[in-house]
N, C-alpha and C positions, 0 to 999 in steps of 0.2 A: 056422252064423252068428257064434254065439257067439265059437268059435275064432280066427274072421279080425278082430271086433273086441278080442279079447284082442290080438293080434298086432299090427293098427294101433296103440291105445296104448302100447306097447312099443317101436314104431319110431318113433313122436313122443317120449317118454320120452327114448330114446336121442340124437334131434337136438336136445333141449333140451340135455342134460346135453354133448355135441359143441362147444353153443356157447357152454357157459358154463366150461365148462374150462380154455379158454386165457386169459379173465379173474382169473380164481382161479389159474394160473400167475404170472401176469405183476404183480399184486398182489402174494404172496407174494416172485417175486424183487426188487420195487419196495420193500418194506418191511425186506426180506435189506439190501437198498444203502443205504440208506438208517439202520440199524443199524450198520454196518461204518464209514459216512461219519462218524457222532456216535462210536461207539467211539473211532476213529482221531484225532479232533481233541480228545478227551481223553488216551487216550495219551502225545502227545504234541504240544505245543505247538507245534512248529514242525519240520515234514519232516525227518527224518535228524539231528534235536539233545535237548537235552532242556532249553532254555531256559535262560533266567538262574536262579541258585540261591543264595540269601544261608544263606551259611556262617559259625558266628560260634563263638570258641574256647571259650566256656560257656555256660551254662545259666543258672547263677546270677551272683548277688553279693551279698556279705552284709556289710554295711555295720556291723552291729554294732548297740548301743542307741544311740544318737543324740538329743539335743534339738532340738525343732524349728525352725527356719530356724537349724541352723548347716548351713556351707554344706560339702559331701559332693564326692568328686571319684573315679570309678570309670572304670579303663578297658579292652577289652578288642579281637580283631581282629577285623574284618568283611571274609568275602574271598566273593568271587562261583564257586562250584563249577561254575558250568553255563557251556554254549560260545555264550551270548549276553551284550548287555550287558543289565548289572543298576544299573537307577536307584535312586539312593536322594533323599530329602526330608527333610533329619531336623532340626529346630527346632533352634538353639545354647544352647538354654536349658532344661531339664528342670522344670517347678514339679511340686512334691508337696504334695497336701494333707495334714492332719491328720487320723492316722488309718486311712492310705492301708496 
């Protein structure tokens, strides 16, 4: 009798396991799919391209020692090194505060 009861319990455990396994597989596939979608969106902002990318001809501008409120002028070249439209909104006048 004990052997028959043990076999019945084992059979019930197998049936429960076979009911749970498909849900586990589906959950894993969903997580992998979401991960691939998120990674794909982070890797390339535009499908098949790199998007807009700002490139400047130099990293720093050294204006030396100047008195405050003395006007200065600096030029540099800005280039779109990407494959999509680069939109810039730049103020016409830059204001500096003493001590910056």
